[in-house]
C-alpha positions in Angstrom: 0.0 0.0 0.0 1.4 3.4 -1.0 0.9 6.1 1.6 0.3 9.6 0.2 3.0 12.0 1.4 0.4 14.5 2.7 -0.5 12.0 5.4 2.9 12.1 6.9 3.6 15.8 6.9 4.0 17.2 10.4 4.5 13.8 12.0 7.9 13.9 13.6 7.7 11.4 16.6 8.0 7.7 16.0 6.7 5.5 18.8 5.9 1.9 19.4 2.4 1.2 20.6 0.4 -2.0 21.3 -3.2 -2.5 20.4 -5.7 -5.3 20.5 -6.2 -7.1 17.2 -9.8 -5.8 17.1 -8.8 -2.2 17.7 -6.1 -2.1 15.1 -8.3 -3.8 12.5 -11.1 -1.2 13.1 -8.5 1.6 12.9 -7.2 0.3 9.6 -10.7 0.0 8.2 -11.6 3.6 9.3 -8.3 5.0 8.0 -8.8 3.3 4.6 -12.4 4.5 4.4 -11.2 8.1 5.0 -8.3 7.8 2.6 -5.7 8.2 5.4 -2.6 6.3 6.4 -3.0 4.4 9.7 -0.5 6.8 11.3 -2.5 9.8 10.1 -5.8 8.3 11.3 -4.3 7.4 14.7 -2.8 10.9 15.0 -6.2 12.4 14.3 -8.0 10.1 16.7 -5.5 10.9 19.5 -5.8 14.6 18.9 -9.6 14.5 18.9 -9.6 12.5 22.2 -7.2 15.0 23.7 -9.4 17.9 22.6 -12.5 16.2 24.1 -10.6 15.8 27.4 -9.6 19.5 27.4 -13.2 20.6 26.5 -14.7 18.3 29.2 -12.3 19.7 31.9 -13.1 23.3 30.8 -16.8 22.7 30.9 -16.5 21.2 34.4 -14.4 24.3 35.5 -17.0 26.6 34.1 -19.8 24.7 35.9 -17.9 24.8 39.2 -17.5 28.6 38.7 -21.2 28.9 38.2 -20.6 30.4 34.7 -23.2 28.2 33.0 -24.1 30.8 30.4 -26.5 28.5 28.5 -28.6 27.9 31.6 -28.5 31.6 32.4 -29.6 32.5 28.9 -32.5 30.0 29.1 -33.5 31.4 32.5 -33.4 34.9 31.1 -35.6 33.9 28.1 -38.1 32.3 30.5 -38.2 35.5 32.6 -38.8 37.6 29.5 -41.6 35.3 28.5 -43.2 35.6 32.0 -42.9 39.5 31.9 -44.5 39.5 28.4 -47.3 37.3 29.6 -48.0 39.6 32.6 -48.2 42.7 30.3 -50.3 40.9 27.6 -52.6 38.9 29.9 -51.3 35.8 28.2 -52.2 37.0 24.7 -49.6 37.6 22.1 -48.6 41.2 21.9 -49.3 43.2 18.8 -46.2 44.1 16.8 
C-alpha cells in the first residue's frame, strides 16, 4: 500500500504502541475509508480525544465557577416570557 506523502507531513515522533487485534483492524478500516494512512488516522483520533478531554475539563471548571451561560440565557428567556405574559394577559402582543 502506498501512503500519500500528505498524510505524513508534520509527524515527527516515532513511537511503538500495542493495540488489541480488534482495535487495530477497526482503525485500519476507518483509515482506509477516510483515505488516510493508519498513522495519520491514529494521530487524528488521539488529537480528537485530547481535545475532548480539554473541553470536558473546561466545561467542568465553568460549571464549578457557576458560569453556566447557556442555563443563564435560558432562564433569562423564561423571565422575558413571563414578563411579556404579565403585560399581555397571556395574549400575544401586537407588533
